C-alpha positions as CSV (number, residue, x, y, z in Angstrom):
1,M,85.9,70.9,33.9
2,E,86.7,72.3,37.3
3,Y,90.4,72.7,37.8
4,F,93.1,75.1,38.8
5,Y,96.9,75.4,38.4
6,S,99.6,75.3,41.2
7,I,103.0,73.8,41.6
8,N,104.2,70.3,42.6
9,K,107.1,71.0,44.9
10,K,109.0,73.9,46.5
11,R,111.0,75.9,43.9
12,S,113.3,78.9,44.3
13,I,115.4,81.3,42.3
14,T,118.1,83.8,43.1
15,L,118.4,87.2,41.3
16,K,121.0,90.0,41.6
17,I,119.5,93.4,41.0
18,K,121.8,96.4,41.5
19,R,123.9,94.7,44.2
20,S,120.8,93.5,46.1
21,T,120.3,89.7,46.3
22,F,116.7,88.5,45.9
23,I,115.8,84.9,46.8
24,C,112.3,83.9,45.8
25,T,110.9,80.6,47.3
26,L,107.5,79.2,46.3
27,Q,105.6,76.4,48.0
28,Y,102.3,74.6,47.4
29,V,100.0,74.9,50.4
30,E,96.4,73.8,51.0
31,N,95.4,76.2,53.9
32,I,96.3,79.3,55.8
33,L,98.1,77.3,58.5
34,Q,100.4,75.7,56.0
35,A,101.0,79.0,54.4
36,K,101.9,80.7,57.7
37,K,104.2,77.7,58.7
38,F,106.1,78.0,55.4
39,I,106.5,81.7,55.7
40,S,107.8,81.4,59.2
41,E,110.3,78.6,58.2
42,I,111.7,80.6,55.3
43,S,111.9,83.8,57.4
44,K,113.9,81.9,60.1
45,N,116.2,80.4,57.5
46,Y,117.0,83.9,56.3
47,K,116.7,85.7,59.6
48,N,119.7,87.9,58.8
49,A,118.2,89.2,55.6
50,T,117.1,92.8,55.2
51,H,113.6,91.8,54.3
52,N,111.5,88.6,54.1
53,C,108.4,89.8,52.2
54,W,105.6,87.3,51.5
55,A,102.2,86.6,50.0
56,Y,99.8,83.7,49.7
57,I,96.7,82.8,47.7
58,L,94.3,80.0,48.4
59,G,91.1,78.5,47.1
60,E,90.0,77.2,43.7
61,K,89.4,80.7,42.5
62,G,92.0,82.4,44.6
63,E,89.4,83.9,46.9
64,I,91.7,83.9,50.0
65,S,94.9,86.0,49.9
66,H,97.2,88.0,52.1
67,F,100.5,89.7,51.8
68,S,103.1,91.7,53.8
69,D,105.8,94.2,52.8
70,Q,107.9,93.4,55.9
71,G,109.6,96.7,56.1
72,E,109.8,97.7,52.5
73,P,107.8,100.9,51.6
74,S,104.1,100.2,51.7
75,G,102.7,98.6,48.6
76,T,106.1,97.9,47.0
77,A,106.6,94.2,47.8
78,G,103.8,92.0,49.1
79,K,101.1,93.4,46.8
80,P,103.2,93.1,43.6
81,M,104.1,89.6,44.6
82,L,100.5,88.7,45.1
83,Y,99.6,90.3,41.7
84,S,102.3,88.1,40.0
85,L,100.5,85.0,41.4
86,Q,97.2,86.2,40.3
87,K,98.5,87.3,36.8
88,N,99.8,83.7,36.3
89,K,96.4,82.3,37.3
90,I,97.8,80.0,40.0
91,T,96.5,79.3,43.5
92,N,97.3,77.3,46.7
93,I,100.7,79.0,46.7
94,A,102.8,80.7,49.4
95,V,105.8,82.8,48.4
96,V,108.6,84.5,50.3
97,V,111.0,86.9,48.6
98,T,114.1,87.4,50.7
99,R,116.2,90.5,50.1
100,Y,119.8,91.2,51.1
101,F,120.3,94.9,50.5
102,G,123.5,95.7,48.6
103,G,123.8,99.4,49.2
104,V,122.2,100.7,46.1
105,K,118.6,102.0,46.4
106,L,116.2,100.9,43.7
107,G,113.5,103.5,44.1
108,I,109.8,102.8,44.5
109,K,109.3,101.6,40.9
110,G,112.5,99.6,41.0
111,I,111.4,97.8,44.2
112,I,108.0,96.9,42.8
113,N,109.5,95.5,39.6
114,A,112.2,93.6,41.5
115,Y,109.7,91.7,43.7
116,S,107.2,91.2,40.9
117,D,109.8,89.9,38.4
118,C,111.4,87.6,41.0
119,V,108.1,85.8,41.6
120,T,107.2,85.6,37.9
121,K,110.5,84.1,37.0
122,C,110.3,81.6,39.8
123,I,106.9,80.5,38.7
124,K,108.2,79.9,35.1
125,I,111.3,77.9,35.9
126,K,109.2,74.7,35.8
127,K,105.8,73.6,34.5
128,L,102.7,74.1,36.5
129,R,100.6,71.4,38.0
130,K,97.0,71.1,36.9
131,I,94.8,70.1,39.8
132,V,91.3,68.7,38.9
133,K,88.6,69.2,41.5
134,T,87.1,65.8,42.6
135,R,84.5,64.4,44.9
136,V,84.8,61.1,46.8
137,Y,82.1,58.6,47.5
138,N,82.1,55.6,49.8
139,I,80.0,52.9,48.0
140,K,78.6,49.5,49.1
141,I,77.1,47.1,46.6
142,L,75.8,43.6,46.5
143,Y,78.0,40.9,44.9
144,S,75.3,40.3,42.3
145,L,75.8,43.9,41.0
146,N,79.6,43.7,40.8
147,D,80.0,43.5,37.0
148,I,77.0,45.9,36.3
149,I,78.1,48.7,38.6
150,F,81.8,48.5,37.9
151,N,81.2,48.5,34.1
152,K,78.9,51.5,34.3
153,L,81.3,53.4,36.6
154,Q,83.8,53.4,33.7
155,K,81.6,55.9,31.9
156,F,82.4,58.5,34.5
157,N,85.6,60.5,34.8
158,G,86.8,58.8,38.0
159,Q,88.8,56.1,39.7
160,I,87.8,53.1,41.8
161,K,90.0,52.8,45.0
162,N,90.3,50.7,48.2
163,I,88.1,47.7,47.4
164,V,87.2,45.7,50.5
165,Y,85.2,42.4,50.2
166,T,83.0,41.6,53.2
167,D,79.4,40.5,53.1
168,V,79.1,43.3,50.5
169,I,81.6,45.0,48.3
170,N,82.9,48.3,49.8
171,F,85.0,50.7,47.7
172,V,85.8,54.3,47.2
173,F,85.0,56.1,43.9
174,E,86.7,59.5,43.2
175,V,85.0,61.4,40.4
176,E,85.8,64.6,38.7
177,D,83.5,67.4,39.6
178,Q,82.1,67.7,36.1
179,D,80.5,64.2,36.5
180,F,79.5,64.7,40.2
181,L,75.7,65.2,39.6
182,K,75.5,62.5,36.9
183,L,77.1,60.0,39.2
184,K,74.9,61.0,42.1
185,N,71.8,60.4,40.0
186,F,73.1,57.0,38.9
187,L,73.8,55.9,42.4
188,E,70.5,57.1,43.7
189,K,68.6,55.0,41.1
190,Y,70.2,51.8,42.6
191,Q,69.9,53.1,46.2
192,R,66.1,53.4,45.8
193,I,65.8,49.7,45.0
194,K,68.2,48.9,47.9
195,K,70.9,47.4,45.6
196,L,73.6,49.7,46.9
197,D,74.3,52.4,49.5
198,F,76.6,55.4,49.2
199,I,77.8,58.4,51.1
200,L,79.7,61.5,49.9
201,K,82.9,62.0,51.9
202,E,83.3,65.7,53.0
């Protein structure tokens, strides 16, 4: 089965570490534009903070990622934050850790641990969301095939949606990626004898 883990809604946590206040905010995002918008919004909300460090990871396998230390020593904030996301095997996430400096220096190792732990603890305050990869077909069938096709579609891991009755029956079928090729072969069999038509929605 093709799936990945992410979060449902924005979540945040506040930690006090040696007088510094760390506020970690996580948000589900689907693309770079959404990630950048979220980072910008959080940074504006905490514009008086000492640092607003951030990272994001995108794609089913986490193939897109970026991070920034935002004034902390190089490699001590953004990269550890990204590593925490990767270590917890989640994707489609943007994270900002806001720091208000409290007057006590943490040292390089202390800074790295603070940002990393902040993200990890924020991830774990609620359950993760399992997102199953799906494909969506637009399908048209003759009325005479109504019972046959609908019964056979129940064998696939999918869901019938948006049925519209005209001179033919139009509907959407969303199928889990693991059954994508089986469904395609099934539909093509009926398409060849001109009993139905279908198109994959990109």
